[in-house]
C-alpha positions as a Markdown table, in Angstrom:
| # | Residue | x | y | z |
|---|---|---|---|---|
| 1 | Met | -56.1 | -0.6 | -3.1 |
| 2 | Pro | -56.6 | -3.7 | -5.3 |
| 3 | Ile | -53.7 | -5.9 | -6.1 |
| 4 | Lys | -53.3 | -8.3 | -9.1 |
| 5 | Leu | -53.2 | -12.0 | -8.6 |
| 6 | Ile | -49.9 | -12.3 | -10.3 |
| 7 | Gln | -48.3 | -10.0 | -7.8 |
| 8 | Val | -49.8 | -12.0 | -4.9 |
| 9 | Gln | -48.6 | -15.2 | -6.4 |
| 10 | Arg | -45.0 | -13.9 | -6.7 |
| 11 | Lys | -45.0 | -12.3 | -3.3 |
| 12 | Leu | -46.4 | -15.3 | -1.4 |
| 13 | Asn | -44.7 | -18.0 | -3.6 |
| 14 | Val | -47.9 | -19.9 | -4.3 |
| 15 | Gly | -49.7 | -20.8 | -7.5 |
| 16 | Ile | -52.6 | -18.8 | -8.9 |
| 17 | Asn | -54.8 | -21.8 | -8.8 |
| 18 | Thr | -54.1 | -22.2 | -5.1 |
| 19 | Val | -54.9 | -18.6 | -4.4 |
| 20 | Val | -58.2 | -18.8 | -6.4 |
| 21 | Glu | -59.3 | -22.1 | -4.7 |
| 22 | Phe | -58.5 | -20.7 | -1.3 |
| 23 | Leu | -60.6 | -17.5 | -2.0 |
| 24 | His | -63.5 | -19.7 | -3.4 |
| 25 | Arg | -63.5 | -21.8 | -0.2 |
| 26 | Asn | -63.7 | -18.6 | 1.8 |
| 27 | Gly | -66.8 | -17.3 | -0.1 |
| 28 | Phe | -65.1 | -15.0 | -2.6 |
| 29 | Ser | -65.9 | -15.1 | -6.4 |
| 30 | Val | -62.5 | -14.7 | -8.2 |
| 31 | Glu | -61.6 | -15.4 | -11.8 |
| 32 | Asp | -58.6 | -17.6 | -12.6 |
| 33 | Asn | -56.8 | -14.9 | -14.4 |
| 34 | Pro | -53.4 | -13.4 | -13.5 |
| 35 | Asn | -54.7 | -9.9 | -14.1 |
| 36 | Thr | -57.7 | -10.2 | -11.8 |
| 37 | Arg | -57.5 | -7.7 | -9.0 |
| 38 | Ile | -58.4 | -8.7 | -5.5 |
| 39 | Ser | -59.5 | -6.5 | -2.5 |
| 40 | Asp | -57.3 | -5.6 | 0.4 |
| 41 | Glu | -59.5 | -7.8 | 2.6 |
| 42 | Gln | -58.8 | -10.8 | 0.3 |
| 43 | Tyr | -55.1 | -10.0 | 0.2 |
| 44 | Ala | -54.9 | -9.8 | 4.0 |
| 45 | Leu | -56.6 | -13.2 | 4.2 |
| 46 | Leu | -54.1 | -14.7 | 1.8 |
| 47 | Val | -51.2 | -13.2 | 3.7 |
| 48 | Lys | -52.5 | -14.6 | 6.9 |
| 49 | Glu | -52.8 | -18.1 | 5.4 |
| 50 | Phe | -49.7 | -18.2 | 3.1 |
| 51 | Gly | -47.5 | -15.4 | 4.3 |
| 52 | Lys | -45.7 | -17.3 | 7.0 |
| 53 | Asp | -42.3 | -16.8 | 5.3 |
| 54 | Leu | -42.9 | -13.0 | 4.7 |
| 55 | Pro | -41.2 | -10.6 | 7.0 |
| 56 | Glu | -43.4 | -9.3 | 9.8 |
| 57 | Lys | -43.3 | -5.8 | 8.3 |
| 58 | Asp | -45.1 | -7.1 | 5.1 |
| 59 | Arg | -47.6 | -9.1 | 7.1 |
| 60 | Asn | -48.5 | -6.0 | 9.2 |
| 61 | Phe | -48.7 | -3.9 | 6.1 |
| 62 | Ala | -51.3 | -6.3 | 4.6 |
| 63 | Ala | -53.4 | -6.2 | 7.8 |
| 64 | Asp | -53.2 | -2.4 | 7.9 |
| 65 | Arg | -54.4 | -2.2 | 4.2 |
| 66 | Ala | -57.4 | -4.4 | 5.0 |
| 67 | Glu | -58.3 | -2.3 | 8.0 |
| 68 | Arg | -58.0 | 1.0 | 6.1 |
| 69 | Gly | -60.0 | -0.5 | 3.2 |
| 70 | Ser | -62.9 | -1.5 | 5.5 |
| 71 | Phe | -62.8 | 2.0 | 7.2 |
| 72 | Cys | -63.1 | 3.8 | 3.8 |
| 73 | Glu | -66.0 | 1.6 | 2.8 |
| 74 | Arg | -67.8 | 2.3 | 6.0 |
| 75 | Arg | -67.1 | 6.0 | 5.6 |
| 76 | Glu | -68.5 | 6.0 | 2.0 |
| 77 | Asp | -71.7 | 4.3 | 3.3 |
| 78 | Arg | -72.3 | 7.1 | 5.7 |
| 79 | Gly | -72.1 | 9.8 | 3.0 |
| 80 | Asn | -75.1 | 11.9 | 2.0 |
| 81 | Lys | -75.0 | 10.9 | -1.6 |
| 82 | Asp | -78.2 | 10.5 | -3.6 |
| 83 | Ser | -78.2 | 6.8 | -4.6 |
| 84 | Asp | -79.7 | 7.6 | -8.0 |
| 85 | Thr | -77.4 | 10.4 | -9.2 |
| 86 | Gly | -74.4 | 9.9 | -7.0 |
| 87 | Arg | -74.4 | 13.6 | -6.1 |
| 88 | Ile | -74.1 | 15.0 | -2.6 |
| 89 | Gln | -77.4 | 16.2 | -1.3 |
| 90 | Thr | -77.5 | 19.7 | 0.2 |
């Protein structure tokens, strides 16, 4: 579930520019806009780097979201959908 940069900035107590620069250094293309949404994987990476002051519960929650997001992506890749129409093939 995507999260906005402004929410990440408030939760981790870092600037938006710091977040954007960190994601760029790690190979992600992100706009410098507070309303830009980032993936669970990107959020987990930010929590790992900047979330040292967060309670352990929040750090674990971010890691779980990233795991769940990658699981759902893999699950969708295995689907029997026709790539042209997006419909399930029978």
